[in-house]
C-alpha positions in Angstrom: 0.0 0.0 0.0 1.3 3.5 -0.9 2.9 5.4 2.0 4.0 9.0 2.5 6.5 10.3 5.0 4.0 13.1 5.8 1.1 11.3 7.4 -1.2 14.2 6.6 -1.0 13.2 2.9 -3.3 10.5 1.5 -4.6 9.3 -1.9 -7.9 11.0 -1.3 -8.8 14.6 -2.2 -8.0 17.2 0.4 -10.9 19.4 -0.7 -14.5 18.3 0.1 -16.9 17.7 -2.8 -18.9 21.0 -2.3 -15.7 23.1 -2.2 -14.0 21.8 -5.4 -15.5 24.1 -7.9 -14.4 27.6 -7.1 -16.7 30.4 -8.0 -18.8 28.1 -10.2 -20.9 30.9 -11.9 -17.9 32.9 -13.0 -17.1 32.2 -16.6 -13.6 33.7 -16.4 -12.2 30.3 -15.6 -8.8 30.4 -17.1 -5.2 31.4 -16.3 -4.4 31.8 -20.0 -4.1 35.5 -20.7 -5.2 35.1 -24.3 -8.3 33.2 -23.2 -9.1 35.8 -20.6 -8.9 38.6 -23.2 -11.3 36.8 -25.5 -13.8 36.0 -22.7 -13.7 39.6 -21.5 -14.3 41.0 -24.9 -17.3 38.9 -25.7 -18.7 38.5 -22.1 -21.9 40.6 -22.7 -22.3 40.1 -26.4 -24.4 36.9 -26.4 -21.6 34.5 -27.7 -22.0 31.3 -25.7 -18.9 29.2 -25.0 -18.0 26.1 -23.0 -17.2 28.5 -20.1 -20.8 29.8 -20.1 -22.2 26.3 -20.4 -20.1 25.0 -17.5 -21.5 27.8 -15.3 -25.0 27.0 -16.4 -24.6 23.3 -15.4 -23.8 24.2 -11.8 -24.5 22.5 -9.5 -24.0 19.2 -11.3 -25.8 16.0 -10.3 -24.1 14.4 -7.2 -25.3 10.9 -8.2 -23.5 11.1 -11.5 -20.5 12.8 -10.1 -20.0 10.0 -7.6 -20.7 7.2 -10.1 -23.9 5.9 -8.4 -26.2 6.7 -11.3 -26.8 3.7 -13.6 -28.1 4.1 -17.2 -26.9 0.7 -18.5 -30.4 -0.7 -19.0 -33.6 1.2 -19.9 -35.3 0.4 -16.6 -33.3 3.3 -15.3 -31.8 5.7 -14.6 -31.3 4.2 -11.2 -29.7 6.2 -8.4 -28.3 4.7 -5.2 -29.9 6.5 -2.2 -28.5 5.5 1.2 -27.1 2.2 2.4 -30.3 0.4 3.4 -33.8 -0.3 2.0 -35.0 -0.6 -1.6 -33.5 2.7 -2.6 -30.0 1.5 -1.8 -29.8 -0.7 -4.9 -30.8 -0.4 -8.6 -34.0 -1.9 -9.8 -32.1 -5.0 -10.9 -30.6 -5.3 -7.4 -27.2 -3.9 -8.3 -25.3 -2.5 -5.3 -23.6 0.9 -5.5 -20.2 -0.8 -5.8 -21.4 -2.7 -8.9 -22.8 0.4 -10.5 -19.6 2.5 -9.8 -17.4 -0.3 -11.1 -19.5 -0.8 -14.3 -19.4 2.9 -15.0 -15.7 3.4 -14.6 -15.0 0.2 -16.7 -17.2 1.5 -19.5 -15.4 4.8 -19.5 -12.1 2.8 -20.0 -13.7 0.9 -22.8 -14.8 4.1 -24.5 -11.3 5.6 -24.2 -9.7 2.4 -25.6 -12.1 2.5 -28.5 -11.2 6.1 -29.4 -7.4 5.6 -29.4 -7.6 2.3 -31.2 -10.1 3.2 -33.9 -7.7 6.1 -34.6 -4.9 3.6 -34.9 -6.9 1.3 -37.2 -7.4 4.2 -39.7 -3.6 4.8 -39.7 -2.9 1.1 -40.2 -5.2 0.8 -43.2 -3.5 3.8 -44.7 -0.1 2.1 -44.4 -1.5 -1.2 -45.8 -3.0 0.5 -48.8 0.2 2.6 -49.3 2.3 -0.6 -49.2 0.1 -2.2 -51.8 0.6 0.8 -54.1 -3.1 1.8 -53.8 -2.5 5.3 -52.3 -0.6 7.7 -54.5 -0.6 10.5 -51.9 1.2 8.6 -49.2 4.6 6.8 -48.8 6.8 5.4 -46.2 8.7 8.4 -44.9 10.7 6.7 -42.2 12.2 3.4 -43.4 14.4 3.2 -40.3 11.4 3.4 -38.0 9.7 0.7 -40.1 12.6 -1.6 -39.7 12.9 -0.9 -35.9 9.2 -1.6 -35.5 9.4 -4.8 -37.5 12.3 -6.0 -35.4 10.5 -5.2 -32.2 7.5 -7.2 -33.1 9.5 -10.1 -34.4 9.3 -9.6 -38.2 12.4 -10.2 -40.2 13.2 -7.5 -42.8 15.8 -9.6 -44.6 15.3 -9.7 -48.4 12.1 -7.6 -48.3 11.4 -4.4 -50.1 10.2 -1.4 -48.1 6.6 -1.9 -49.3 6.7 -5.7 -48.6 7.9 -5.1 -45.1 5.3 -2.3 -44.6 2.5 -4.6 -45.7 3.6 -7.3 -43.3 3.9 -4.8 -40.4 0.4 -3.4 -41.2 -1.1 -6.9 -41.3 0.5 -7.7 -37.9 -1.1 -4.5 -36.5 -4.5 -5.4 -37.9 -4.2 -8.8 -36.3 -3.8 -7.1 -32.9 -7.3 -5.6 -33.5 -9.0 -8.9 -34.3 -6.8 -11.8 -33.4 -8.9 -15.0 -32.9 -6.2 -17.0 -31.1 -5.4 -16.9 -27.4 -2.0 -15.2 -28.0 -1.7 -11.8 -26.4 -1.5 -8.6 -28.5 1.9 -8.5 -30.2 2.4 -4.7 -29.8 1.8 -5.1 -26.1 4.2 -7.9 -25.4 6.9 -6.3 -27.6 7.0 -3.1 -25.5 6.8 -4.0 -21.8 9.3 -5.3 -19.3 9.7 -9.0 -18.5 8.3 -8.3 -15.1 5.1 -6.9 -16.5 4.7 -9.9 -18.9 4.8 -12.2 -15.9 2.4 -10.0 -13.9 -0.2 -9.7 -16.7 0.0 -13.5 -17.3 -0.3 -14.3 -13.6 -3.3 -12.0 -13.3 -4.9 -13.2 -16.6 -5.4 -9.7 -18.0 -3.6 -10.0 -21.3 -5.8 -8.8 -24.1 -5.7 -11.2 -27.1 -7.1 -8.5 -29.3 -8.2 -4.9 -29.0 -11.7 -5.4 -30.3 -12.3 -8.4 -28.2 -11.2 -6.7 -25.0 -13.6 -3.8 -25.6 -16.5 -6.0 -26.6 -15.8 -8.3 -23.6 -16.0 -5.4 -21.2 -19.2 -4.1 -22.6 -20.7 -7.6 -22.3 -19.3 -8.0 -18.7 -21.0 -4.8 -17.7 -24.3 -5.5 -19.3 -27.3 -5.7 -16.9 -27.3 -9.1 -15.3 -23.8 -10.2 -16.0 -20.9 -9.3 -13.6 -21.7 -7.9 -10.3 -18.3 -8.3 -8.6 -16.6 -4.9 -8.5 -13.1 -6.3 -8.0 -13.5 -8.6 -11.1 -15.0 -5.7 -13.1 -12.3 -3.2 -12.3 -9.4 -5.6 -12.8 -10.9 -6.8 -16.1 -11.1 -3.2 -17.1 -7.3 -3.2 -16.7 -7.3 -5.6 -19.6 -9.1 -2.9 -21.6 -6.4 -0.4 -20.6 -3.7 -2.7 -22.0 -5.7 -2.9 -25.2 -5.6 0.9 -25.2 -1.8 0.8 -24.7 -1.7 -1.5 -27.7 -3.8 0.8 -29.9 -1.8 3.9 -28.8 1.5 2.2 -29.6 0.3 1.0 -33.0 -1.0 4.6 -33.8 2.3 6.2 -32.9 4.5 3.6 -34.7 2.5 3.6 -37.9 2.2 7.4 -37.9 5.9 7.7 -37.6 6.4 5.3 -40.4 4.1 7.2 -42.7 4.9 10.8 -41.8 8.3 10.6 -40.2 9.5 10.3 -36.6 9.5 13.7 -34.9 12.8 15.5 -34.2 13.3 18.7 -32.2 11.7 21.7 -34.0 11.0 25.4 -33.1 7.5 26.9 -33.2 5.1 29.1 -31.1 1.9 28.6 -29.1 -1.2 30.6 -28.2 -3.7 32.7 -30.1 -1.1 35.2 -31.1 0.2 32.8 -33.7 -2.8 33.7 -35.9 -2.2 36.4 -38.6 -4.9 38.9 -39.6 -3.5 39.3 -43.1 -3.3 35.6 -43.9 -5.7 32.9 -44.7 -6.0 31.2 -41.2 -6.7 27.5 -41.2 -7.0 25.6 -37.9 -6.6 21.9 -37.9 -8.4 20.3 -34.9 -9.0 16.7 -33.7 -6.7 13.7 -33.5 -6.1 12.0 -36.8 -3.0 13.2 -38.8 -4.0 11.5 -42.1 -5.7 14.7 -43.5 -4.1 17.4 -41.4 -0.6 16.4 -42.3 -1.6 16.5 -46.0 -3.2 20.0 -45.5 0.1 21.2 -44.1 2.1 19.6 -47.0 -0.2 21.0 -49.7 -0.5 24.5 -48.2 2.9 25.5 -49.4 1.9 24.8 -52.9 -1.1 27.0 -52.6 0.5 30.1 -51.2 0.2 31.9 -54.6 -3.6 31.2 -54.7 -3.9 32.8 -51.3 -1.9 35.8 -52.4 -4.0 36.2 -55.5 -7.0 36.5 -53.2 -5.3 39.4 -51.4 -3.8 37.5 -48.5 -0.2 37.6 -47.3 -0.1 33.8 -47.4 -1.5 30.8 -45.5 -1.2 30.4 -41.7 -2.0 27.0 -40.3 -2.2 26.4 -36.6 -3.5 23.6 -34.5 -5.8 22.7 -31.6 -5.7 19.5 -29.5 -3.9 16.4 -30.7 -4.1 17.0 -34.5 -2.3 20.2 -33.6 0.3 18.3 -31.7 0.8 15.9 -34.6 1.6 18.6 -37.0 3.6 20.6 -34.4 5.8 17.6 -33.8 6.5 16.8 -37.4 6.3 20.2 -39.2 6.6 22.9 -36.6 3.1 24.1 -37.1 2.2 26.5 -34.2 -0.4 25.7 -31.5 -3.4 28.1 -31.4 -4.9 26.8 -28.1 -6.1 23.6 -26.4 -9.5 21.9 -25.7 -11.5 24.2 -23.4 -10.7 27.3 -25.4 -11.2 26.0 -28.9 -14.2 28.3 -29.5 -12.1 31.3 -28.6 -9.9 30.7 -31.7 -13.0 31.2 -33.9 -14.0 34.3 -31.9 -10.9 36.1 -32.9 -12.7 36.7 -36.2 -9.5 35.7 -38.0 -10.1 32.0 -38.3 -11.3 31.5 -41.9 -11.7 27.7 -41.7 -11.5 25.1 -39.0 -11.1 21.6 -40.4 -11.9 18.8 -37.9 -11.6 15.0 -37.9 -12.4 13.1 -34.7 -12.4 13.4 -30.8 -12.6 16.4 -28.5 -14.4 18.6 -31.0 -17.1 20.7 -29.4 -20.3 20.5 -31.5 -20.8 24.2 -30.5 -18.0 25.4 -32.8 -20.6 25.5 -35.6 -22.9 27.9 -33.7 -19.9 30.2 -32.8 -18.7 30.0 -36.4 -22.0 31.5 -37.7 -21.2 34.7 -35.8 -17.7 35.1 -37.2 -18.0 33.9 -40.8 -15.8 30.9 -40.1 -16.2 27.8 -42.3 -16.3 24.6 -40.3 -15.3 21.5 -42.3 -15.9 18.0 -41.0 -14.1 15.2 -42.8 -14.9 11.9 -41.2 -17.9 9.7 -41.8 -18.3 9.1 -38.0 -17.9 12.7 -36.9 -20.3 15.2 -38.4 -21.7 18.5 -37.1 -25.1 19.6 -38.4 -24.8 22.7 -40.6 -21.1 22.2 -41.3 -19.5 21.8 -44.7 -18.5 18.2 -45.1 -15.6 17.2 -47.3 -15.6 13.4 -47.3 -12.0 12.5 -46.7 -10.6 9.3 -48.1 -7.0 8.3 -48.4 -7.3 7.7 -52.2 -7.7 11.4 -52.8 -5.9 13.0 -49.8 -4.2 15.8 -51.8 -7.4 16.6 -53.7 -9.4 16.8 -50.4 -6.7 19.0 -48.9 -6.8 21.4 -51.8 -10.6 21.6 -51.7 -10.4 22.5 -48.1 -7.7 25.1 -48.5 -9.7 26.7 -51.4 -12.7 26.9 -49.1 -10.5 28.8 -46.7 -9.3 31.2 -49.3 -12.9 31.9 -50.4 -13.8 32.6 -46.8 -10.9 35.0 -46.5 -12.1 37.0 -49.5 -15.3 37.6 -47.5 -13.4 38.5 -44.3 -10.8 40.7 -45.9 -10.9 44.2 -44.5 -13.2 43.3 -41.6 -12.1 43.8 -37.9 -10.4 41.0 -36.1 -9.3 40.6 -32.5 -6.2 38.5 -32.0 -4.8 38.6 -28.4 -1.1 39.2 -28.8 0.0 36.4 -26.5 2.3 33.7 -27.6 5.5 31.9 -26.5 8.4 30.2 -28.2 8.1 26.4 -28.3 10.7 23.7 -28.8 8.9 20.5 -29.4 9.3 17.3 -31.5 10.7 15.0 -28.7 9.9 11.5 -29.9 11.3 8.7 -27.8 14.0 8.2 -30.4 15.0 11.9 -30.3 15.0 11.8 -26.5 17.4 8.9 -26.5 19.6 10.6 -29.1 19.8 13.7 -26.8 20.6 11.5 -23.7 23.1 9.7 -25.9 25.1 12.9 -26.1 26.1 12.2 -22.5 26.2 8.4 -22.7 26.2 7.0 -26.2 26.1 3.3 -25.2 23.3 3.5 -22.7 21.5 6.8 -23.3 18.9 6.4 -20.4 21.8 6.0 -18.0 22.5 9.8 -18.4 19.2 10.5 -16.7 19.4 7.7 -14.2 22.9 8.9 -13.0 21.4 12.2 -12.1 18.6 10.5 -10.1 20.8 8.1 -8.3 23.2 10.9 -7.4 20.3 12.7 -5.8 20.4 15.7 -8.1 17.1 14.9 -9.8 14.1 13.5 -7.9 12.8 11.5 -10.8 10.5 11.8 -13.9 6.9 13.2 -14.1 4.7 12.5 -17.1 1.9 15.0 -17.8 -1.0 14.1 -20.0 -4.8 14.6 -20.4 -7.2 17.3 -21.3 -8.8 20.5 -19.9 -11.8 20.3 -17.5 -13.6 23.4 -16.3 -14.2 21.8 -13.0 -10.8 23.3 -12.4 -9.6 26.7 -13.8 -8.6 26.3 -17.4 -4.8 25.4 -17.5 -4.3 26.2 -13.8 -3.8 22.7 -12.6 -1.3 21.9 -15.4 0.8 25.0 -14.8 0.7 24.8 -11.0 1.9 21.2 -10.9 4.5 21.5 -13.7 5.9 24.6 -12.0 6.3 22.7 -8.8 7.8 19.7 -10.4 10.4 21.7 -12.3 11.3 23.8 -9.3 11.8 20.6 -7.3 14.2 19.1 -9.9 11.8 16.7 -11.5 12.4 15.9 -15.2 9.1 16.5 -17.1 7.7 14.9 -20.2 4.3 15.9 -21.6 1.6 15.0 -24.2 -1.8 16.2 -25.3 -3.6 19.3 -24.1 -1.4 19.3 -21.0 1.7 19.9 -23.2 -0.2 22.6 -25.0 -1.0 24.4 -21.7 2.7 24.4 -21.0 3.6 25.5 -24.5 1.2 28.5 -24.3 2.7 29.6 -21.0 6.3 29.4 -21.9 7.3 26.1 -20.3 8.7 24.9 -23.6 10.9 27.9 -24.2 14.6 27.2 -23.8 15.2 30.7 -22.6 13.2 30.0 -19.5 15.0 27.0 -18.2 16.8 28.9 -15.4 13.6 30.8 -14.5 11.3 27.7 -14.2 13.7 24.9 -13.2 15.5 24.0 -10.0 19.2 24.5 -9.9 20.0 20.8 -10.5 17.5 20.3 -13.3 18.6 23.4 -15.0 22.2 22.2 -14.8 21.2 18.9 -16.3 19.3 20.5 -19.2 22.2 22.8 -20.0 24.6 19.8 -19.9 22.4 18.0 -22.4 22.4 21.2 -24.6 26.2 21.4 -24.5 26.6 17.7 -25.4 24.2 18.1 -28.4 25.1 21.6 -29.5 26.1 20.4 -33.0 22.7 18.6 -33.5 20.2 21.1 -32.1 18.9 24.1 -34.0 17.7 25.6 -30.7 18.2 25.0 -27.0 16.3 22.5 -24.8 13.2 23.5 -22.9 12.2 23.1 -19.3 9.5 20.5 -20.2 9.7 18.1 -23.1 6.7 17.8 -25.5 6.4 14.2 -26.6 3.3 14.4 -28.7 -0.4 13.7 -28.9 -2.7 11.5 -26.8 -1.8 8.3 -28.6 1.9 9.4 -28.2 1.6 8.5 -24.5 3.1 5.3 -26.0 6.3 7.2 -26.3 6.1 7.8 -22.5 5.5 4.1 -21.9 8.7 3.4 -23.9 10.5 5.9 -21.6 9.1 3.9 -18.6 10.2 0.5 -20.0 13.7 1.6 -21.0 14.2 3.4 -17.7 13.2 0.2 -15.8 15.3 -2.1 -18.0 18.3 0.2 -17.6 17.9 0.2 -13.9 17.5 -3.6 -13.8 14.1 -3.4 -12.1 10.4 -3.7 -13.1 8.4 -0.6 -13.6 6.8 -0.3 -10.1 10.2 0.4 -8.6 11.3 3.3 -10.8 11.1 6.9 -9.6 8.4 7.9 -12.2 5.0 9.4 -11.6 2.2 10.5 -14.0 -0.5 13.2 -13.8 -3.6 14.1 -15.7 -4.2 17.5 -13.9 -7.4 18.3 -15.7 -8.7 14.9 -16.9 -11.9 15.1 -19.0 -12.4 12.4 -21.5 -12.9 8.6 -21.5 -9.4 8.4 -23.0 -8.0 9.8 -19.7 -9.5 6.9 -17.8 -8.0 4.3 -20.2 -4.6 6.0 -20.2 -4.6 6.4 -16.4 -5.7 2.8 -15.9 -2.9 1.6 -18.2 -0.3 3.6 -16.2 -1.5 2.0 -13.0 -1.3 -1.4 -14.5 2.2 -0.7 -15.6 3.1 0.1 -12.0 3.1 4.0 -12.0 1.6 6.2 -9.3 -0.9 8.3 -11.3 -2.5 11.5 -10.2 -5.9 12.6 -11.5 -6.7 16.2 -10.8 -10.5 16.2 -11.6 -12.5 13.5 -9.9 -13.5 10.3 -11.8 -16.9 8.9 -10.8 -15.7 6.6 -8.0 -16.5 8.3 -4.7 -19.9 6.7 -4.5 -18.3 3.4 -3.5 -15.6 3.2 -0.8 -14.9 -0.3 -2.0 -14.2 0.7 -5.7 -12.3 3.7 -4.3 -10.0 1.4 -2.3 -9.5 -0.9 -5.3 -8.2 1.8 -7.6 -6.2 3.6 -4.9 -4.9 0.9 -2.7 -5.6 -2.7 -3.8 -4.2 -1.9 -7.3 -1.0 -0.9 -5.7 -0.6 -4.2 -3.9 -1.3 -6.2 -7.1 0.3 -4.1 -9.9 2.5 -1.5 -8.1 0.6 1.5 -9.6 -2.3 3.4 -8.0 -4.4 6.5 -8.4 -3.8 9.6 -6.5 -7.1 11.5 -6.5 -6.5 15.2 -5.6 -8.2 18.3 -7.0 -6.0 20.9 -5.3 -2.9 21.3 -7.5 -0.6 22.4 -4.6 -1.5 19.3 -2.6 -1.3 17.2 -5.7 2.3 18.4 -6.2 3.2 17.4 -2.7 1.8 14.0 -3.2 3.6 13.4 -6.5 6.9 14.6 -5.0 6.2 12.3 -2.0 5.6 9.3 -4.3 8.9 9.9 -6.0 10.7 10.3 -2.7 9.2 7.0 -1.4 10.2 5.1 -4.5 13.8 6.4 -4.5 14.1 5.7 -0.8 12.7 2.2 -1.1 14.8 1.2 -4.1 17.9 2.4 -2.2 17.0 0.2 0.8 16.5 -2.8 -1.5 19.8 -2.2 -3.2 21.6 -1.8 0.1 20.1 -5.1 1.4 21.0 -6.9 -1.8 24.6 -5.7 -1.6 24.9 -6.5 2.1 23.7 -10.1 1.7 25.1 -10.5 -1.8 21.7 -11.5 -3.1 19.5 -10.6 -6.0 17.5 -7.4 -5.8 14.0 -8.2 -4.3 11.2 -8.1 -6.8 8.8 -6.7 -4.2 7.5 -3.2 -4.5 
């Protein structure tokens, strides 16, 4: 069970339920200066945003918040009221602990579905490219293709690039629908030996992604599983399916579009240009957005002929992260403030694919003459312009979309726009491979040892991974920035993905010039040492926090965890590594967090998942999970307290590993596997 030296700390929130939402009716719920300017300008002009809608929802239903509202069958909704009598159970007789367990398991299944369906699209694109059926795509990173093939046990000998790509794509598709009892190939290829044994012993290996998700939906159907321990631990199988889907998505995207390397860009609404055709790419799938970026350069003259100074592309959410990482495209903003980018009046066209797209962008766009373009068959918004994207005509689709943007600019030209002049320099593009190359500047043979040496010498406290979304239960971006500031000042090495990374980027935490301002003395010295060792390779310095990509690119962070553990000669529950989703919002956050717990990582969630309605389920995810898997949830809504708990978790792991090593040395025995 997790322990802290400070006995006042626990895994439970320090703030009571009724006090968690501060000033709930105030729509100025952001620490982003650009967002605050936009909200102030349009506060009394009838433009409704997510900030207004959040305030209108207050107070939210306590039954749903705590997870004791069940809508799984159509006898309901059922709400657990009290601990005794007929109202203490659902109509079917389900206890509160069963209802809470089912709800959280279904959230994990939804998250795994989102990540993995994204991955499936990318895999089919690689397969059709390898077969010569897609003229607009090619294998951009042959080295990554060969590395992936080797990792999953496919020989490249005697095979052409396309032959090898086809075999890798078919292996990936098999992980979606394998009919044998063999575990997913992409999972077993990217975890430690200790985790392989643990997952086998606990019988939670997914044999295929689709089967894991379908199995969970069946298990949580009315009248099937009522055991909360069984439900929650089987949901961990779904989280491993999510891990598999994320890793497939990252690997195949790198093969098709190139593995990211450090690049220089900017972030926040100030990246938009009033005199240019402004196109915002938003969503999560890079198949179209990357093509839009590639084609835009060819269409600069068309934009200039329409009276524009050129074309400005910027990104929101993880589509934005994808094109930032590979092409240096600037970030406009992140999830909660997506409508505000349209409200500048400068956004000519927003092209969206899937996930985290507010349906409300269409209503806001009507007020500002912005064209909203949906592109995917499973993600449409009524009233929007739909360009049916298919990989066979990717370039043609991209050109059609860009011309729509140019036509919209013609109507906007000369009209007033309001672009908050806030932006910060960003150095991003830190794939796992580029991170290892940077560490390799200090230790070419064992790159990760460069970081481990700093930790074992006591100069760094460990590594913190930031991920997840925005959630207006907290103040927009505040949890991200408070916690990352505390981690950096306390000499914790920070890696980040998703909207969390974008919050940091907007606020300057990815500007190399701010290393000494934001980082503790030892962390700053380490980053400068890395810069010096790589000065001939880097076009810019290294930032305080390292942007590792989109949501699915949490797989890069999992690689970081695995290699760190292997280099230290331990399993993942023993390494000084923590994770945090400071403003978790989506089902994907549940599946990502569950996967981290399963892989032995203390994982903080800064907005409450619906588990408080059952003390038993609460104990499973916060305590029993630790005993079985080594990872656990830290549920804390106060970012200052969360920082204390994350630092304490790192301290405990470092101390305990030191004790285990000292005992092994004293008795000349192997290091204990206990954690």
